[in-house]
Kinemage of the C-alpha trace (Angstrom):
@kinemage 1
@onewidth
@group {chain A} dominant
@subgroup {mainchain}
@vectorlist {calphas} color= white
{ca unk a 1} P 6.216 -8.933 19.094
{ca unk a 2} L 3.351 -10.583 17.421
{ca unk a 3} L 1.171 -7.502 16.951
{ca unk a 4} L 2.024 -5.492 13.803
{ca unk a 5} L 0.936 -1.888 13.269
{ca unk a 6} L -0.215 -1.111 9.753
{ca unk a 7} L -0.865 2.612 10.456
{ca unk a 8} L 1.478 3.697 7.618
{ca unk a 9} L -0.434 1.654 5.179
{ca unk a 10} L -3.768 3.074 6.208
{ca unk a 11} L -2.342 6.646 6.020
{ca unk a 12} L -1.171 5.938 2.484
{ca unk a 13} L -4.514 4.453 1.472
{ca unk a 14} L -6.362 7.463 2.824
{ca unk a 15} L -3.857 9.906 1.560
{ca unk a 16} L -3.480 11.439 4.969
{ca unk a 17} L -0.225 12.688 6.423
{ca unk a 18} L 1.014 11.810 9.875
{ca unk a 19} L 0.743 15.443 10.958
{ca unk a 20} L -2.925 15.625 9.892
{ca unk a 21} L -3.726 12.453 11.811
{ca unk a 22} L -1.847 13.564 14.927
{ca unk a 23} L -3.740 16.887 14.955
{ca unk a 24} L -7.093 15.188 14.331
{ca unk a 25} L -6.773 12.603 17.131
{ca unk a 26} L -4.922 14.876 19.616
{ca unk a 27} L -1.612 13.032 20.013
{ca unk a 28} L 1.816 14.417 19.448
{ca unk a 29} L 3.657 13.643 16.215
{ca unk a 30} L 6.377 11.933 18.264
{ca unk a 31} L 3.850 9.535 19.869
{ca unk a 32} L 2.266 8.859 16.495
{ca unk a 33} L 5.725 8.109 15.153
{ca unk a 34} L 6.338 5.633 17.999
{ca unk a 35} L 2.947 3.939 17.096
{ca unk a 36} L 3.675 3.894 13.350
{ca unk a 37} L 7.084 2.284 13.795
{ca unk a 38} L 5.727 -0.493 16.028
{ca unk a 39} L 7.717 0.658 19.035
{ca unk a 40} L 4.609 1.282 21.094
{ca unk a 41} L 3.862 -1.194 23.916
{ca unk a 42} L 0.145 -0.189 24.109
{ca unk a 43} L -2.602 1.922 22.645
{ca unk a 44} L -5.527 3.377 24.423
{ca unk a 45} L -8.936 2.288 23.044
{ca unk a 46} L -9.817 6.068 22.966
{ca unk a 47} L -6.849 6.706 20.647
{ca unk a 48} L -7.684 3.683 18.485
{ca unk a 49} L -11.231 4.871 18.326
{ca unk a 50} L -10.200 8.311 17.248
{ca unk a 51} L -7.801 6.929 14.627
{ca unk a 52} L -10.403 4.606 13.218
{ca unk a 53} L -13.048 7.351 13.061
{ca unk a 54} L -10.678 9.795 11.339
{ca unk a 55} L -9.382 7.181 8.805
{ca unk a 56} L -12.749 5.482 8.447
{ca unk a 57} L -11.427 2.106 9.144
{ca unk a 58} L -11.581 -0.851 11.491
{ca unk a 59} L -9.082 -1.641 14.272
{ca unk a 60} L -8.108 -4.760 12.243
{ca unk a 61} L -7.037 -2.465 9.398
{ca unk a 62} L -4.456 -1.070 11.687
{ca unk a 63} L -3.485 -3.920 14.090
{ca unk a 64} L -2.480 -7.322 12.766
{ca unk a 65} L -1.543 -10.493 14.786
{ca unk a 66} L 1.260 -12.436 13.375
{ca unk a 67} L 2.279 -15.717 15.204
{ca unk a 68} L 5.913 -15.911 16.109
{ca unk a 69} L 7.685 -18.716 14.387
{ca unk a 70} L 9.403 -20.948 16.942
{ca unk a 71} L 12.088 -23.428 16.029
{ca unk a 72} L 12.282 -26.482 18.209
């Protein structure tokens, strides 16, 4: 997938644990783990909003587009 999740980087920069973030935004640690590992297929804007508010960051700090390299 071309969308990369940099949530673990933001957690490290803010010195926040996954457990703290999960409790603050109201999602389960399991769902946060799915998001952190890039296995999530979608994220609600309300969840992204809550994450950005808690970590004091922009959506672009968490989500990154990376073009797929295609070989022809």
